[in-house]
N, C-alpha and C positions, 0 to 999 in steps of 0.2 A: 403881256399878252395871255389871254386865257387859252388853256390847252384845249384842243379839239377832242373828239372821241378817240378812244383807244383804237389802234389799227386792228383790222381783222387778222386773224392768225391761222396759218396753215402749218401743221406739222406733218412732215413726211417720215413715216415710222414703220420699221419692220425689224425684227430681231434676227436678221440674216444678212450677210454680206453678199455681194454679187447680184443684187436684184435691180441695179440701175437707180438706186434711191437718190444718190447725190447728183447724178446726171439729170434726173427728172426734176429735182428741186431747183437746180441751176437754171434749166431751160424754162421752167414755169415762172421763176422769178423774173427772168428777162422778158418773157411774153407779157406778164402782168405789167411790168414797167412800160413796155411799148404800148400797152393799152391805156396808159394814163395813171396807173397806180404809182405811188411813191413808196418803193419797196425797200425793206431792210431784210437781208438774209442772215440768219444766225447759223453758224457752223457749230453744232453741239456734239459732233462726233469727234472723239479723241484722235482719230486717224487724220483729221484736218484736210481731207481731200477738197472740200469746198473752199477752204481758205487758200489752198494752193491754186485752185482755179481762179479765185479772185485776184491773186497776186499777178496773174497774167493779163488782167484787164487794164484798160487805159481810161475808160469813161467813168463818170461819177455814179451812174445808176446801173443796177441796183447797188445800194450800200451793203457792205458785208462786215460782219463782226463775229468774233469767236465767243462761244458760250461754254465755259468749262464746267465740269460736274458740280463743283462747289458753288457755282453761280446759279444753278437751276432754280433754287428756292427764291432767288431775287429777280425772277423773270417778270413778275407783275410790276415792280417799280421801273424796270427797263421799258415795259410797254407804255407806262405813263410818260417816260422821257421821250419816247417816240411820238406820242400824241402831241407833246409840246413842240416837237420839231416838224409837225405836220405830216408825219409819215402815215400812210393809209393801209399798208399791208406788211405783215411779218411772215416770212417763210422760214421754218426751222428744220434743218437737216439733223434729225435725231441720231443717237448712237445706233450702230448696227448690232449691238449686243445689249443685254440687260444691265443697266447702270442705275444704281440707287439715285432716286430723285427725279428720274425722267418723267415720272407720273405727274410731277408739278408742272412740267411743260405741257403735257397732254391735256391736263385739266383746264389750262388757260387757252387751249386751241379751240377755234370755232369749227375746224374741220381737221380730222386726222386722215391723211391719205396713205393707204397701205399698198405699195407696189408689189405685185406678185407675178413672177414668171409662170407661164402655163406648164408647170410640171408638178408631179405629186410631192416631191421633196420641198419645193417652194411653198406649196399649199400647207403642208404639215408645219413648216417653219413659221408660217404666218399665223397659225392658230393661237399661239400664246399671246401675241399682240392683240388679236381680235378678242380673245377671252378676257384679257385684262380690261380692255375698253368696255366691253359689255358688262363686266362685273362691277365697274365703277359708274354704271348708269350712263355711259357715253356712247351707247350704240347709235343714237341718232346723229352723232357727229363723226361717224365712221364712213369712209368711202373706200372701196377697193378698186384698184386699177390694174388691169392686165398689162404687163410691161415686157418689153423685149420679146414680143410674139413673133412666130414664124410668119412668112408672107401669106397673105390671104389668097385663096380660101384655105383655111386650115381647120380640119376636123378637131385637132387637139385644142386649139384656141376656143372653138365653140363648146367643146366638152367642159373645159375648165371654167368658162364663163357661166355655164349652167350650174356648176357646182358652187361657184362663188356667190351666185345670186341668192343661194339659200343661207349665206352667212352674213350678208349685209348689202348695202346699196352699192351698185356697180357704177363707177364713174365712166363717162363716155368721152371719146372713143378709147378702145384699146390702142396701145402704142406698139407699133411694129418695130422689130429690130432692124435698124437702118444705120449704115456707116456714117451718115451725117451726124448722129448723136455723138459717136466717139471722136470724130474729127473736131466737132465744136468744142467739146469739153477740153480737148488737148490744146486748143488755141485760146482758152479763156473766154469762150463765147457761149451764148445760148444758141440752140439750133435755129431759132428764128432770125438770129443775126448772121449766122454762118451760111445758111442756105435758105434764104427767106421765101423762095418760090418752090421749095421742095416738098415732098409728101410728109417728111418728118416734121417740118415746120408747121404744116397745115394741121397735123394731128395734135401738136402741142398747143397751138392756138385754140383749137376746138376743145381740148381738155381744159384750158384756162377758162374759156367761156362757160363750160359746164360748171366748173368750180365757182366762178363768179356768181352764177345764178343760184347755186346751192347755198353759198354764204349769205346771199341776200344783200340789201343795201347797207351802206355804211351807217352805223348807229349815230343818232344825234348825241351831242355832248350832254 
């Protein structure tokens, strides 16, 4: 059987812990699978939080695999294998700290999603990731998403959204801090599975729809 096109690749990346990176990656992967994508999630963070989440799941989708630092350089052949399996989307939860070789993952990504909480410390911590991507000519594949925002209306969220807009494309919508996210990840679910009719689920579905449009259609073989 001929392999199909390589799956589209989203990397969730920021060199700072506590931004909700893994929680966002997990829920986006589930939302994409519910929308018809055949998703494989790669846990490339040595902390292994996404793998622990996957260990709590019972269903087959999305598929989850570990990606250790010495395997980063072999990511392209892994994508070819996914194409042979008919997978259409790969979501990569990258390390929360600078690890040699992570650039190889980012270069193969169609979109690098950088979650940032609306605080000055988080903005400063995200700058190295943004600068690395811009320096490698990947600015057009960068999208910033405000994550774990205080309830609306929030002047702080509005302020940081304006600041971030000068650094790159802003993904929409911002994701508010809601208990559904923490409850879902603790149960091995995406938020759209855990509380499908809640506000958190609606925000994640809307964010996936924005990402899907940004990525564009699946390439032909």
